[in-house]
N, C-alpha and C positions, 0 to 999 in steps of 0.2 A: 613315160611314153617312149615308144621306140623311135628310132631314127626316121623311119618312113612317115610315121604320123606327124612328127615334128616338121618334116619337110612339107607335108600336105597342109598342115595348119599354119605354116609360115605367113601366108597372106592375111590371116586373121590376127596376127600379133598386135597390130595397132589397136584393134578393138579390145583385145584382152588387156592391153596396157592402159587404155582409156578407162576400162571398168575398174582396174586397180586404183587408178588415180582418183576416180570419183569416190570410191570407198574410203580412201584416205582423207579426202576433203570432208566427207560426211562425218567420219569419226572425229576429226578435229573440231568441226562445227558443234557436234554434240558435246564434246568435252568442254568447250567454251560455254555453251548454253547451260550446262548443268554444273558449272564451276561455283561452289558455294560462296567464294569470295566475291565473285561478280554479282551473284544474286543479292548478297548482303549490301553491296554497294548500290545496287538498283533500289533496294528498299530504303536506303538512306536518302538517295536522290528523290525518291517518291515522297518521302516525308517532308523534305525541303520544299518541294513543289507545292505540297498542301499548305504548309505554313506560309509560303509566299503568296498564296491565293491563285496560283497558276492552274490548279485543277480543283474540281469539286470533291466533296466528301464521297460521292458515289463513284467517281472515277478512281479516287484513291482506293476505295474498298475493292473495286473490281481488279485493279492492277496489283494490289497487295495480295489478293487471293491467288492470282496467277503466279506471282513470284514465290509465294509460300508453297504452292503446289510443286513448283520446280525445285525448291529447296528440299522439300520432303522427299521427292524422287531422288535427288542427288544424294541425300543422306542415306536413304535405303540402299542405293546402288553402292555407295562407298562403304557401307557397313559390311558388305560381303567381302571387301578387300582388306578391311581393318585399318585403312589409312584416312578415311573421311573424305575421299575424293571420288569423283565419278570415274567409271571405267574408261579405259582408253581403247 
C-alpha cells in the first residue's frame, strides 16, 4: 500500500489488529481441539467414567463417536503434513 492509503486507513488499524488476534485465537483453539493426544486422553477419561458408572452406555457411545470423528479428522489433516499433527 502506498503512503496515502496507509494514512487514510490508520483509523481502522485497531479493527485490523483485532481481526488478526481473533484469527490467531481461533487457530490455536482448533489446534488444541484436533490434538490427537488430547483426543486420546478424552477417550481414556470417557472409558473411566463408563467403568465407574458415571455415564450410561448410550452416553459413552455418543461421546466416543464424537471423539473418534475428531481423531479421524485430525489424522487426515496431519497426514498431509506428514507429522501426524493437526495444521497450525
